[in-house]
N, CA, C, O and the ligand as a Tripos MOL2 file, in Angstrom:
@<TRIPOS>MOLECULE
protein
  277   275    70     0     0
PROTEIN
NO_CHARGES

@<TRIPOS>ATOM
      1 N           6.6960  -13.6780  -12.3470 N.3       1 MET1
      2 CA          5.3910  -13.2310  -11.8350 C.3       1 MET1
      3 C           4.6570  -14.4210  -10.9530 C.2       1 MET1
      4 O           4.7360  -15.6050  -11.2820 O.2       1 MET1
      5 N           3.9120  -13.9440   -9.7550 N.am      2 GLU2
      6 CA          3.2820  -14.8440   -9.0230 C.3       2 GLU2
      7 C           1.7910  -14.6090   -9.1160 C.2       2 GLU2
      8 O           1.2750  -13.5230   -9.3780 O.2       2 GLU2
      9 N           1.1470  -15.7530   -8.8720 N.am      3 LYS3
     10 CA         -0.3280  -15.5520   -8.8100 C.3       3 LYS3
     11 C          -0.8480  -15.5500   -7.5370 C.2       3 LYS3
     12 O          -0.3730  -16.3090   -6.6920 O.2       3 LYS3
     13 N          -1.8850  -14.7030   -7.2420 N.am      4 LYS4
     14 CA         -2.4310  -14.4600   -5.9140 C.3       4 LYS4
     15 C          -4.0610  -14.3170   -5.9730 C.2       4 LYS4
     16 O          -4.5690  -13.7100   -6.9160 O.2       4 LYS4
     17 N          -4.7110  -14.7840   -5.1360 N.am      5 VAL5
     18 CA         -6.1360  -14.3920   -4.8340 C.3       5 VAL5
     19 C          -6.2790  -13.9760   -3.3340 C.2       5 VAL5
     20 O          -5.9490  -14.5570   -2.3000 O.2       5 VAL5
     21 N          -6.8800  -12.7790   -3.5620 N.am      6 LEU6
     22 CA         -7.2490  -12.0620   -2.3560 C.3       6 LEU6
     23 C          -8.8530  -12.0660   -2.1450 C.2       6 LEU6
     24 O          -9.6720  -11.9810   -3.0600 O.2       6 LEU6
     25 N          -9.1380  -12.1780   -0.8020 N.am      7 LYS7
     26 CA        -10.6080  -12.0540   -0.5040 C.3       7 LYS7
     27 C         -10.8470  -10.6120   -0.0830 C.2       7 LYS7
     28 O         -10.1840  -10.0150    0.7660 O.2       7 LYS7
     29 N         -11.8760  -10.1200   -0.7760 N.am      8 VAL8
     30 CA        -12.1280   -8.6260   -0.4000 C.3       8 VAL8
     31 C         -13.6040   -8.4120   -0.1660 C.2       8 VAL8
     32 O         -14.5040   -8.8180   -0.9010 O.2       8 VAL8
     33 N         -13.7480   -7.6710    1.0370 N.am      9 GLU9
     34 CA        -15.0600   -7.3080    1.4310 C.3       9 GLU9
     35 C         -15.5600   -6.0630    0.8680 C.2       9 GLU9
     36 O         -14.7610   -5.1810    0.5520 O.2       9 GLU9
     37 N         -16.9210   -5.9040    0.7030 N.am     10 GLY10
     38 CA        -17.4100   -4.5050    0.3480 C.3      10 GLY10
     39 C         -17.7830   -4.2040   -1.2090 C.2      10 GLY10
     40 O         -18.2970   -3.1630   -1.6190 O.2      10 GLY10
     41 N         -17.4340   -5.2720   -1.9420 N.am     11 MET11
     42 CA        -17.7960   -5.2410   -3.4580 C.3      11 MET11
     43 C         -19.3450   -5.6680   -3.6190 C.2      11 MET11
     44 O         -19.7640   -6.7410   -3.1850 O.2      11 MET11
     45 N         -20.0130   -4.8870   -4.1700 N.am     12 SER12
     46 CA        -21.5220   -5.2080   -4.2180 C.3      12 SER12
     47 C         -22.0420   -4.9170   -5.5750 C.2      12 SER12
     48 O         -23.1990   -5.2610   -5.8170 O.2      12 SER12
     49 N         -21.2530   -4.2550   -6.6060 N.am     13 CYS13
     50 CA        -21.8280   -4.0670   -7.9800 C.3      13 CYS13
     51 C         -20.8080   -3.9120   -8.9890 C.2      13 CYS13
     52 O         -19.6190   -3.8650   -8.6740 O.2      13 CYS13
     53 N         -21.2070   -3.8290  -10.1940 N.am     14 GLU14
     54 CA        -20.1360   -3.6410  -11.3050 C.3      14 GLU14
     55 C         -19.3230   -2.4320  -11.0980 C.2      14 GLU14
     56 O         -18.1610   -2.3770  -11.5010 O.2      14 GLU14
     57 N         -19.9650   -1.3520  -10.4100 N.am     15 HIS15
     58 CA        -18.9810   -0.2090  -10.2420 C.3      15 HIS15
     59 C         -17.9020   -0.6070   -9.2850 C.2      15 HIS15
     60 O         -16.7670   -0.1490   -9.4170 O.2      15 HIS15
     61 N         -18.2210   -1.4680   -8.2940 N.am     16 CYS16
     62 CA        -17.0580   -2.0490   -7.4770 C.3      16 CYS16
     63 C         -16.0620   -2.8350   -8.2860 C.2      16 CYS16
     64 O         -14.8510   -2.6290   -8.2120 O.2      16 CYS16
     65 N         -16.5590   -3.6560   -8.9870 N.am     17 VAL17
     66 CA        -15.5930   -4.4580   -9.9650 C.3      17 VAL17
     67 C         -14.7890   -3.5580  -10.6190 C.2      17 VAL17
     68 O         -13.5800   -3.7860  -10.6580 O.2      17 VAL17
     69 N         -15.2320   -2.5950  -11.1300 N.am     18 LYS18
     70 CA        -14.5100   -1.6410  -12.0560 C.3      18 LYS18
     71 C         -13.4210   -0.9310  -11.1920 C.2      18 LYS18
     72 O         -12.2230   -0.9270  -11.4770 O.2      18 LYS18
     73 N         -13.9640   -0.3460  -10.1310 N.am     19 ALA19
     74 CA        -12.9910    0.2980   -9.0220 C.3      19 ALA19
     75 C         -11.8210   -0.3940   -8.7190 C.2      19 ALA19
     76 O         -10.7040    0.1160   -8.8050 O.2      19 ALA19
     77 N         -12.0880   -1.7990   -8.2880 N.am     20 VAL20
     78 CA        -11.0420   -2.6260   -7.6920 C.3      20 VAL20
     79 C         -10.0380   -2.9390   -8.8550 C.2      20 VAL20
     80 O          -8.8170   -2.8840   -8.7100 O.2      20 VAL20
     81 N         -10.7050   -3.2900  -10.0830 N.am     21 THR21
     82 CA         -9.8400   -3.8080  -11.2340 C.3      21 THR21
     83 C          -8.9750   -2.6340  -11.5550 C.2      21 THR21
     84 O          -7.7590   -2.7930  -11.6680 O.2      21 THR21
     85 N          -9.5670   -1.3920  -11.7190 N.am     22 GLY22
     86 CA         -8.7730   -0.2970  -12.0700 C.3      22 GLY22
     87 C          -7.5540    0.0450  -11.1700 C.2      22 GLY22
     88 O          -6.4480    0.3050  -11.6430 O.2      22 GLY22
     89 N          -7.8560    0.0270   -9.7140 N.am     23 ALA23
     90 CA         -6.8720    0.3280   -8.8360 C.3      23 ALA23
     91 C          -5.6500   -0.5910   -8.9240 C.2      23 ALA23
     92 O          -4.4840   -0.1960   -8.9230 O.2      23 ALA23
     93 N          -6.1340   -2.1150   -9.0150 N.am     24 VAL24
     94 CA         -5.0290   -3.1760   -8.9190 C.3      24 VAL24
     95 C          -4.3260   -3.0640  -10.2440 C.2      24 VAL24
     96 O          -3.1030   -3.2070  -10.2480 O.2      24 VAL24
     97 N          -4.9620   -2.8220  -11.3690 N.am     25 SER25
     98 CA         -4.3780   -2.8100  -12.7430 C.3      25 SER25
     99 C          -3.3540   -1.6860  -12.9450 C.2      25 SER25
    100 O          -2.3810   -1.8040  -13.6890 O.2      25 SER25
    101 N          -3.6340   -0.6130  -12.2480 N.am     26 ALA26
    102 CA         -2.8710    0.5570  -12.3680 C.3      26 ALA26
    103 C          -1.5080    0.4500  -11.7570 C.2      26 ALA26
    104 O          -0.7050    1.3500  -12.0020 O.2      26 ALA26
    105 N          -1.1370   -0.6050  -10.9460 N.am     27 LEU27
    106 CA          0.0340   -0.7090  -10.2020 C.3      27 LEU27
    107 C           1.1720   -1.3950  -11.2490 C.2      27 LEU27
    108 O           0.7950   -2.2260  -12.0760 O.2      27 LEU27
    109 N           2.3590   -1.0550  -11.1710 N.am     28 PRO28
    110 CA          3.3720   -1.6930  -11.9660 C.3      28 PRO28
    111 C           3.4350   -3.1110  -11.7840 C.2      28 PRO28
    112 O           3.2060   -3.5770  -10.6680 O.2      28 PRO28
    113 N           3.7270   -3.8710  -12.7810 N.am     29 GLY29
    114 CA          3.9160   -5.1610  -12.8060 C.3      29 GLY29
    115 C           2.5450   -6.1120  -12.5560 C.2      29 GLY29
    116 O           2.6030   -7.3150  -12.3020 O.2      29 GLY29
    117 N           1.4880   -5.4510  -12.6600 N.am     30 LEU30
    118 CA          0.0760   -6.3870  -12.2570 C.3      30 LEU30
    119 C          -0.3810   -6.5960  -13.6310 C.2      30 LEU30
    120 O          -0.3000   -5.7820  -14.5500 O.2      30 LEU30
    121 N          -0.9400   -7.9420  -13.6770 N.am     31 ALA31
    122 CA         -1.4290   -8.3430  -14.9510 C.3      31 ALA31
    123 C          -2.6080   -9.4880  -14.6180 C.2      31 ALA31
    124 O          -2.5780  -10.1530  -13.5820 O.2      31 ALA31
    125 N          -3.5570   -9.6120  -15.5470 N.am     32 ASP32
    126 CA         -4.6160  -10.7150  -15.3830 C.3      32 ASP32
    127 C          -5.4270  -10.4090  -14.1410 C.2      32 ASP32
    128 O          -5.5620  -11.2720  -13.2730 O.2      32 ASP32
    129 N          -5.9550   -9.2420  -14.0330 N.am     33 VAL33
    130 CA         -6.7000   -8.9350  -12.8890 C.3      33 VAL33
    131 C          -8.1720   -9.3390  -13.1880 C.2      33 VAL33
    132 O          -8.8580   -8.9220  -14.1210 O.2      33 VAL33
    133 N          -8.5370  -10.2450  -12.2030 N.am     34 ALA34
    134 CA        -10.0490  -10.6980  -12.4220 C.3      34 ALA34
    135 C         -10.8340  -10.7490  -11.0210 C.2      34 ALA34
    136 O         -10.5170  -11.4780  -10.0810 O.2      34 ALA34
    137 N         -11.9180   -9.8450  -11.0420 N.am     35 VAL35
    138 CA        -12.6450   -9.8730   -9.9090 C.3      35 VAL35
    139 C         -13.8290  -10.7370   -9.9750 C.2      35 VAL35
    140 O         -14.5180  -10.7440  -10.9950 O.2      35 VAL35
    141 N         -14.1360  -11.5250   -8.8800 N.am     36 ASP36
    142 CA        -15.2470  -12.3130   -8.8160 C.3      36 ASP36
    143 C         -16.2400  -11.7430   -7.9000 C.2      36 ASP36
    144 O         -16.1430  -12.0730   -6.7190 O.2      36 ASP36
    145 N         -17.1370  -10.9770   -8.2320 N.am     37 LEU37
    146 CA        -18.2620  -10.2600   -7.4110 C.3      37 LEU37
    147 C         -18.9150  -11.1540   -6.5290 C.2      37 LEU37
    148 O         -19.0130  -10.8730   -5.3340 O.2      37 LEU37
    149 N         -19.4160  -12.3070   -7.0460 N.am     38 LYS38
    150 CA        -20.2760  -13.2040   -6.0970 C.3      38 LYS38
    151 C         -19.2920  -13.8820   -5.0060 C.2      38 LYS38
    152 O         -19.6160  -14.0630   -3.8320 O.2      38 LYS38
    153 N         -18.1850  -14.1910   -5.5020 N.am     39 GLY39
    154 CA        -17.1600  -14.9250   -4.5080 C.3      39 GLY39
    155 C         -16.2980  -13.8560   -3.5990 C.2      39 GLY39
    156 O         -15.6500  -14.2230   -2.6190 O.2      39 GLY39
    157 N         -16.3660  -12.5460   -4.0250 N.am     40 GLY40
    158 CA        -15.6750  -11.6840   -3.2200 C.3      40 GLY40
    159 C         -14.0980  -11.7390   -3.4280 C.2      40 GLY40
    160 O         -13.3170  -11.3450   -2.5610 O.2      40 GLY40
    161 N         -13.7360  -12.2130   -4.5390 N.am     41 THR41
    162 CA        -12.2690  -12.4210   -4.6180 C.3      41 THR41
    163 C         -11.6980  -11.4770   -5.7790 C.2      41 THR41
    164 O         -12.3980  -11.0060   -6.6760 O.2      41 THR41
    165 N         -10.4010  -11.2820   -5.6360 N.am     42 VAL42
    166 CA         -9.5730  -10.7220   -6.6250 C.3      42 VAL42
    167 C          -8.5180  -11.4880   -6.9900 C.2      42 VAL42
    168 O          -7.6640  -11.7320   -6.1380 O.2      42 VAL42
    169 N          -8.3940  -11.9730   -8.2330 N.am     43 ALA43
    170 CA         -7.2470  -12.8360   -8.6780 C.3      43 ALA43
    171 C          -6.3140  -11.9090   -9.4860 C.2      43 ALA43
    172 O          -6.7310  -10.8880  -10.0330 O.2      43 ALA43
    173 N          -5.0990  -12.2960   -9.5300 N.am     44 PHE44
    174 CA         -4.0790  -11.5010  -10.2650 C.3      44 PHE44
    175 C          -2.7440  -12.1090  -10.4580 C.2      44 PHE44
    176 O          -2.3700  -12.9950   -9.6900 O.2      44 PHE44
    177 N          -2.0140  -11.7030  -11.4110 N.am     45 SER45
    178 CA         -0.5760  -12.0380  -11.5360 C.3      45 SER45
    179 C           0.2130  -10.7560  -11.0520 C.2      45 SER45
    180 O          -0.1830   -9.6170  -11.3000 O.2      45 SER45
    181 N           1.3230  -11.0290  -10.3660 N.am     46 PHE46
    182 CA          2.0860   -9.6950   -9.8920 C.3      46 PHE46
    183 C           3.6720   -9.9620   -9.7610 C.2      46 PHE46
    184 O           4.1650  -11.0480   -9.4570 O.2      46 PHE46
    185 N           4.3100   -8.8990  -10.0150 N.am     47 ASP47
    186 CA          5.7920   -9.1320   -9.8680 C.3      47 ASP47
    187 C           6.0890   -8.3910   -8.3380 C.2      47 ASP47
    188 O           5.9790   -7.1800   -8.1430 O.2      47 ASP47
    189 N           6.4540   -9.3150   -7.3960 N.am     48 PRO48
    190 CA          6.7230   -8.6170   -6.0630 C.3      48 PRO48
    191 C           7.8530   -7.5580   -6.0900 C.2      48 PRO48
    192 O           7.9000   -6.6130   -5.3030 O.2      48 PRO48
    193 N           8.7980   -7.8100   -7.1100 N.am     49 ALA49
    194 CA          9.8000   -6.7260   -7.0550 C.3      49 ALA49
    195 C           9.4170   -5.3310   -7.5720 C.2      49 ALA49
    196 O          10.1000   -4.3230   -7.3870 O.2      49 ALA49
    197 N           8.2460   -5.3800   -8.2420 N.am     50 LYS50
    198 CA          7.6580   -3.9190   -8.6500 C.3      50 LYS50
    199 C           6.7260   -3.4350   -7.7620 C.2      50 LYS50
    200 O           6.7820   -2.3090   -7.2680 O.2      50 LYS50
    201 N           5.7270   -4.3890   -7.5090 N.am     51 ALA51
    202 CA          4.5510   -4.0470   -6.3420 C.3      51 ALA51
    203 C           4.5030   -5.3150   -5.4640 C.2      51 ALA51
    204 O           3.9800   -6.3540   -5.8680 O.2      51 ALA51
    205 N           5.0510   -5.1920   -4.2860 N.am     52 PRO52
    206 CA          4.8030   -6.2220   -3.2320 C.3      52 PRO52
    207 C           3.3290   -6.3480   -2.8620 C.2      52 PRO52
    208 O           2.5380   -5.4150   -2.9940 O.2      52 PRO52
    209 N           3.0390   -7.4090   -2.4460 N.am     53 ILE53
    210 CA          1.6560   -7.8090   -2.0690 C.3      53 ILE53
    211 C           1.0040   -6.8260   -1.0690 C.2      53 ILE53
    212 O          -0.2220   -6.7210   -1.0770 O.2      53 ILE53
    213 N           1.7390   -6.1100   -0.2240 N.am     54 GLU54
    214 CA          1.2440   -5.1430    0.6420 C.3      54 GLU54
    215 C           0.8580   -4.0060   -0.1970 C.2      54 GLU54
    216 O          -0.1890   -3.4310    0.1010 O.2      54 GLU54
    217 N           1.5640   -3.5760   -1.2380 N.am     55 THR55
    218 CA          1.1510   -2.5500   -2.1020 C.3      55 THR55
    219 C          -0.1440   -2.7040   -2.7300 C.2      55 THR55
    220 O          -0.9320   -1.7690   -2.8760 O.2      55 THR55
    221 N          -0.3750   -4.0160   -3.1390 N.am     56 VAL56
    222 CA         -1.5540   -4.2740   -3.9050 C.3      56 VAL56
    223 C          -2.8500   -4.2770   -2.8110 C.2      56 VAL56
    224 O          -3.9690   -3.8340   -3.0710 O.2      56 VAL56
    225 N          -2.4880   -4.8000   -1.7010 N.am     57 LYS57
    226 CA         -3.4440   -4.7460   -0.6870 C.3      57 LYS57
    227 C          -4.0560   -3.2110   -0.2790 C.2      57 LYS57
    228 O          -5.2330   -2.8930   -0.1070 O.2      57 LYS57
    229 N          -2.8870   -2.4180   -0.1920 N.am     58 ALA58
    230 CA         -3.0520   -1.1390    0.0880 C.3      58 ALA58
    231 C          -3.7640   -0.2340   -1.0790 C.2      58 ALA58
    232 O          -4.3800    0.8040   -0.8350 O.2      58 ALA58
    233 N          -3.5890   -0.7660   -2.3260 N.am     59 ALA59
    234 CA         -4.3970   -0.0520   -3.4600 C.3      59 ALA59
    235 C          -5.9390   -0.3870   -3.3320 C.2      59 ALA59
    236 O          -6.8470    0.4170   -3.5440 O.2      59 ALA59
    237 N          -6.0770   -1.6580   -2.9660 N.am     60 ILE60
    238 CA         -7.5330   -2.0860   -2.8250 C.3      60 ILE60
    239 C          -8.3610   -1.4350   -1.6870 C.2      60 ILE60
    240 O          -9.5540   -1.1520   -1.8050 O.2      60 ILE60
    241 N          -7.5720   -1.2120   -0.5100 N.am     61 VAL61
    242 CA         -8.0780   -0.4450    0.6550 C.3      61 VAL61
    243 C          -8.1140    0.9190    0.2870 C.2      61 VAL61
    244 O          -9.0610    1.5670    0.7310 O.2      61 VAL61
    245 N          -7.1270    1.6100   -0.5700 N.am     62 ASP62
    246 CA         -7.4550    2.9240   -0.7830 C.3      62 ASP62
    247 C          -8.6070    3.0880   -1.7300 C.2      62 ASP62
    248 O          -9.1250    4.2010   -1.8260 O.2      62 ASP62
    249 N          -9.0450    2.1010   -2.4240 N.am     63 ALA63
    250 CA        -10.1730    2.1560   -3.3570 C.3      63 ALA63
    251 C         -11.5780    2.1670   -2.5900 C.2      63 ALA63
    252 O         -12.6710    2.3900   -3.1120 O.2      63 ALA63
    253 N         -11.3190    1.8720   -1.2010 N.am     64 GLY64
    254 CA        -12.5280    1.7000   -0.3900 C.3      64 GLY64
    255 C         -13.1110    0.4100    0.0670 C.2      64 GLY64
    256 O         -14.2400    0.2730    0.5370 O.2      64 GLY64
    257 N         -12.1510   -0.5950   -0.1340 N.am     65 TYR65
    258 CA        -12.6610   -1.9960    0.1560 C.3      65 TYR65
    259 C         -11.7360   -2.4900    1.1000 C.2      65 TYR65
    260 O         -10.6610   -1.9520    1.3670 O.2      65 TYR65
    261 N         -12.2810   -3.7640    1.7100 N.am     66 GLU66
    262 CA        -11.5200   -4.2410    2.9010 C.3      66 GLU66
    263 C         -10.9210   -5.6600    2.3310 C.2      66 GLU66
    264 O         -11.6210   -6.4540    1.7020 O.2      66 GLU66
    265 N          -9.6180   -5.8590    2.6140 N.am     67 VAL67
    266 CA         -8.8490   -7.0800    2.2630 C.3      67 VAL67
    267 C          -9.0150   -8.0900    3.5480 C.2      67 VAL67
    268 O          -8.6270   -7.7950    4.6780 O.2      67 VAL67
    269 N          -9.5310   -9.0920    3.2650 N.am     68 VAL68
    270 CA         -9.7740   -9.9630    4.4280 C.3      68 VAL68
    271 C          -8.7230  -11.1450    4.4120 C.2      68 VAL68
    272 O          -8.5420  -11.8420    5.4110 O.2      68 VAL68
    273 N          -8.1190  -11.3110    3.3640 N.am     69 GLY69
    274 CA         -7.2120  -12.4770    3.1780 C.3      69 GLY69
    275 C          -6.5420  -12.6500    1.8080 C.2      69 GLY69
    276 O          -5.7830  -13.5980    1.6070 O.2      69 GLY69
    277 CU        -20.5110   -1.1930   -6.1820 Cu       70 CU70
@<TRIPOS>BOND
     1     1     2 1
     2     2     3 1
     3     3     4 2
     4     3     5 am
     5     5     6 1
     6     6     7 1
     7     7     8 2
     8     7     9 am
     9     9    10 1
    10    10    11 1
    11    11    12 2
    12    11    13 am
    13    13    14 1
    14    14    15 1
    15    15    16 2
    16    15    17 am
    17    17    18 1
    18    18    19 1
    19    19    20 2
    20    19    21 am
    21    21    22 1
    22    22    23 1
    23    23    24 2
    24    23    25 am
    25    25    26 1
    26    26    27 1
    27    27    28 2
    28    27    29 am
    29    29    30 1
    30    30    31 1
    31    31    32 2
    32    31    33 am
    33    33    34 1
    34    34    35 1
    35    35    36 2
    36    35    37 am
    37    37    38 1
    38    38    39 1
    39    39    40 2
    40    39    41 am
    41    41    42 1
    42    42    43 1
    43    43    44 2
    44    43    45 am
    45    45    46 1
    46    46    47 1
    47    47    48 2
    48    47    49 am
    49    49    50 1
    50    50    51 1
    51    51    52 2
    52    51    53 am
    53    53    54 1
    54    54    55 1
    55    55    56 2
    56    55    57 am
    57    57    58 1
    58    58    59 1
    59    59    60 2
    60    59    61 am
    61    61    62 1
    62    62    63 1
    63    63    64 2
    64    63    65 am
    65    65    66 1
    66    66    67 1
    67    67    68 2
    68    67    69 am
    69    69    70 1
    70    70    71 1
    71    71    72 2
    72    71    73 am
    73    73    74 1
    74    74    75 1
    75    75    76 2
    76    75    77 am
    77    77    78 1
    78    78    79 1
    79    79    80 2
    80    79    81 am
    81    81    82 1
    82    82    83 1
    83    83    84 2
    84    83    85 am
    85    85    86 1
    86    86    87 1
    87    87    88 2
    88    87    89 am
    89    89    90 1
    90    90    91 1
    91    91    92 2
    92    91    93 am
    93    93    94 1
    94    94    95 1
    95    95    96 2
    96    95    97 am
    97    97    98 1
    98    98    99 1
    99    99   100 2
   100    99   101 am
   101   101   102 1
   102   102   103 1
   103   103   104 2
   104   103   105 am
   105   105   106 1
   106   106   107 1
   107   107   108 2
   108   107   109 am
   109   109   110 1
   110   110   111 1
   111   111   112 2
   112   111   113 am
   113   113   114 1
   114   114   115 1
   115   115   116 2
   116   115   117 am
   117   117   118 1
   118   118   119 1
   119   119   120 2
   120   119   121 am
   121   121   122 1
   122   122   123 1
   123   123   124 2
   124   123   125 am
   125   125   126 1
   126   126   127 1
   127   127   128 2
   128   127   129 am
   129   129   130 1
   130   130   131 1
   131   131   132 2
   132   131   133 am
   133   133   134 1
   134   134   135 1
   135   135   136 2
   136   135   137 am
   137   137   138 1
   138   138   139 1
   139   139   140 2
   140   139   141 am
   141   141   142 1
   142   142   143 1
   143   143   144 2
   144   143   145 am
   145   145   146 1
   146   146   147 1
   147   147   148 2
   148   147   149 am
   149   149   150 1
   150   150   151 1
   151   151   152 2
   152   151   153 am
   153   153   154 1
   154   154   155 1
   155   155   156 2
   156   155   157 am
   157   157   158 1
   158   158   159 1
   159   159   160 2
   160   159   161 am
   161   161   162 1
   162   162   163 1
   163   163   164 2
   164   163   165 am
   165   165   166 1
   166   166   167 1
   167   167   168 2
   168   167   169 am
   169   169   170 1
   170   170   171 1
   171   171   172 2
   172   171   173 am
   173   173   174 1
   174   174   175 1
   175   175   176 2
   176   175   177 am
   177   177   178 1
   178   178   179 1
   179   179   180 2
   180   179   181 am
   181   181   182 1
   182   182   183 1
   183   183   184 2
   184   183   185 am
   185   185   186 1
   186   186   187 1
   187   187   188 2
   188   187   189 am
   189   189   190 1
   190   190   191 1
   191   191   192 2
   192   191   193 am
   193   193   194 1
   194   194   195 1
   195   195   196 2
   196   195   197 am
   197   197   198 1
   198   198   199 1
   199   199   200 2
   200   199   201 am
   201   201   202 1
   202   202   203 1
   203   203   204 2
   204   203   205 am
   205   205   206 1
   206   206   207 1
   207   207   208 2
   208   207   209 am
   209   209   210 1
   210   210   211 1
   211   211   212 2
   212   211   213 am
   213   213   214 1
   214   214   215 1
   215   215   216 2
   216   215   217 am
   217   217   218 1
   218   218   219 1
   219   219   220 2
   220   219   221 am
   221   221   222 1
   222   222   223 1
   223   223   224 2
   224   223   225 am
   225   225   226 1
   226   226   227 1
   227   227   228 2
   228   227   229 am
   229   229   230 1
   230   230   231 1
   231   231   232 2
   232   231   233 am
   233   233   234 1
   234   234   235 1
   235   235   236 2
   236   235   237 am
   237   237   238 1
   238   238   239 1
   239   239   240 2
   240   239   241 am
   241   241   242 1
   242   242   243 1
   243   243   244 2
   244   243   245 am
   245   245   246 1
   246   246   247 1
   247   247   248 2
   248   247   249 am
   249   249   250 1
   250   250   251 1
   251   251   252 2
   252   251   253 am
   253   253   254 1
   254   254   255 1
   255   255   256 2
   256   255   257 am
   257   257   258 1
   258   258   259 1
   259   259   260 2
   260   259   261 am
   261   261   262 1
   262   262   263 1
   263   263   264 2
   264   263   265 am
   265   265   266 1
   266   266   267 1
   267   267   268 2
   268   267   269 am
   269   269   270 1
   270   270   271 1
   271   271   272 2
   272   271   273 am
   273   273   274 1
   274   274   275 1
   275   275   276 2
@<TRIPOS>SUBSTRUCTURE
     1 MET1         2 RESIDUE 1 A MET
     2 GLU2         6 RESIDUE 1 A GLU
     3 LYS3        10 RESIDUE 1 A LYS
     4 LYS4        14 RESIDUE 1 A LYS
     5 VAL5        18 RESIDUE 1 A VAL
     6 LEU6        22 RESIDUE 1 A LEU
     7 LYS7        26 RESIDUE 1 A LYS
     8 VAL8        30 RESIDUE 1 A VAL
     9 GLU9        34 RESIDUE 1 A GLU
    10 GLY10       38 RESIDUE 1 A GLY
    11 MET11       42 RESIDUE 1 A MET
    12 SER12       46 RESIDUE 1 A SER
    13 CYS13       50 RESIDUE 1 A CYS
    14 GLU14       54 RESIDUE 1 A GLU
    15 HIS15       58 RESIDUE 1 A HIS
    16 CYS16       62 RESIDUE 1 A CYS
    17 VAL17       66 RESIDUE 1 A VAL
    18 LYS18       70 RESIDUE 1 A LYS
    19 ALA19       74 RESIDUE 1 A ALA
    20 VAL20       78 RESIDUE 1 A VAL
    21 THR21       82 RESIDUE 1 A THR
    22 GLY22       86 RESIDUE 1 A GLY
    23 ALA23       90 RESIDUE 1 A ALA
    24 VAL24       94 RESIDUE 1 A VAL
    25 SER25       98 RESIDUE 1 A SER
    26 ALA26      102 RESIDUE 1 A ALA
    27 LEU27      106 RESIDUE 1 A LEU
    28 PRO28      110 RESIDUE 1 A PRO
    29 GLY29      114 RESIDUE 1 A GLY
    30 LEU30      118 RESIDUE 1 A LEU
    31 ALA31      122 RESIDUE 1 A ALA
    32 ASP32      126 RESIDUE 1 A ASP
    33 VAL33      130 RESIDUE 1 A VAL
    34 ALA34      134 RESIDUE 1 A ALA
    35 VAL35      138 RESIDUE 1 A VAL
    36 ASP36      142 RESIDUE 1 A ASP
    37 LEU37      146 RESIDUE 1 A LEU
    38 LYS38      150 RESIDUE 1 A LYS
    39 GLY39      154 RESIDUE 1 A GLY
    40 GLY40      158 RESIDUE 1 A GLY
    41 THR41      162 RESIDUE 1 A THR
    42 VAL42      166 RESIDUE 1 A VAL
    43 ALA43      170 RESIDUE 1 A ALA
    44 PHE44      174 RESIDUE 1 A PHE
    45 SER45      178 RESIDUE 1 A SER
    46 PHE46      182 RESIDUE 1 A PHE
    47 ASP47      186 RESIDUE 1 A ASP
    48 PRO48      190 RESIDUE 1 A PRO
    49 ALA49      194 RESIDUE 1 A ALA
    50 LYS50      198 RESIDUE 1 A LYS
    51 ALA51      202 RESIDUE 1 A ALA
    52 PRO52      206 RESIDUE 1 A PRO
    53 ILE53      210 RESIDUE 1 A ILE
    54 GLU54      214 RESIDUE 1 A GLU
    55 THR55      218 RESIDUE 1 A THR
    56 VAL56      222 RESIDUE 1 A VAL
    57 LYS57      226 RESIDUE 1 A LYS
    58 ALA58      230 RESIDUE 1 A ALA
    59 ALA59      234 RESIDUE 1 A ALA
    60 ILE60      238 RESIDUE 1 A ILE
    61 VAL61      242 RESIDUE 1 A VAL
    62 ASP62      246 RESIDUE 1 A ASP
    63 ALA63      250 RESIDUE 1 A ALA
    64 GLY64      254 RESIDUE 1 A GLY
    65 TYR65      258 RESIDUE 1 A TYR
    66 GLU66      262 RESIDUE 1 A GLU
    67 VAL67      266 RESIDUE 1 A VAL
    68 VAL68      270 RESIDUE 1 A VAL
    69 GLY69      274 RESIDUE 1 A GLY
    70 CU70       277 GROUP 0 **** ****
């Protein structure tokens, strides 16, 4: 498992936190998903063999948010 923190734009309320947490948690090999609403970040552990980082980013984008780093 690798740990990663992504900067995500567009999260403004608890609904966004739930949407992003749900989208990322639904991917295979994802764990310990933690959204920091004020900081605009999403931290998680992931298994690149199951879900590469590009897949995680795509899931966040599909949920309607922008990954900026
Ligand atoms: Cu929201």
